[in-house]
C-alpha positions in Angstrom: -14.1 -16.1 7.4 -12.1 -13.1 8.6 -9.2 -13.8 11.3 -8.0 -10.5 11.3 -8.1 -7.8 9.5 -5.7 -4.3 9.9 -5.2 -1.5 7.7 -2.5 1.2 7.9 -3.2 5.1 6.7 -0.8 7.8 5.8 -1.1 11.3 5.1 0.8 11.3 2.9 1.6 12.7 -1.1 -0.1 9.8 -2.3 0.8 6.8 -4.7 0.4 8.6 -8.2 2.8 11.6 -6.9 5.4 9.5 -5.3 5.8 7.4 -8.4 5.8 10.9 -10.4 8.6 11.8 -8.4 10.4 8.4 -8.6 10.8 8.5 -12.1 12.4 12.5 -12.2 14.9 11.7 -9.3 18.1 10.5 -9.4 17.7 8.6 -6.3 19.6 5.4 -6.0 17.0 4.4 -3.5 14.6 1.6 -4.2 11.7 0.9 -1.8 11.3 -2.1 -1.1 8.7 -2.6 1.6 5.4 -3.8 -0.1 7.5 -6.4 -1.9 8.9 -7.9 1.2 5.5 -7.7 3.0 3.7 -9.6 0.0 6.5 -11.9 0.1 5.8 -12.7 3.8 2.0 -13.0 3.4 2.5 -15.5 0.8 4.4 -17.6 3.3 1.1 -17.9 5.5 -1.2 -20.9 4.5 -3.9 -19.3 1.9 -7.4 -19.0 2.6 -10.0 -17.9 -0.1 -10.3 -14.2 0.4 -6.9 -13.2 1.6 -6.2 -10.2 0.4 -4.0 -7.1 0.6 -5.6 -3.7 -0.7 -4.0 -0.6 -1.5 -6.2 2.5 -1.8 -5.2 6.0 -3.0 -7.2 8.3 -0.9 -8.6 11.8 -2.1 -9.7 15.1 -0.2 -12.7 16.9 -0.8 -11.0 18.8 -4.0 -9.8 15.0 -5.5 -6.3 16.3 -4.6 -4.0 13.0 -2.9 -4.9 12.8 0.9 -2.6 9.8 1.5 -2.5 6.1 1.3 -4.7 2.8 3.3 -3.2 -0.4 2.9 -5.8 -2.9 4.2 -4.8 -6.5 5.1 -7.2 -9.3 5.6 -6.3 -12.7 6.6 
């Protein structure tokens, strides 16, 4: 039984391009947003079927067109 489902979609550079840029960057910034969100979800009572789905979106030519994160509780 699904109690709630939400999806957040952005039209950024996509997961693969972002990871590639981070490998070649000298930035000391470490993104922790997904880690914090996962830890918060772990605090909720667990039920079979709870899920976080991360999808890299593609345009008609197959190029990165953003990311969608769907949380189902």
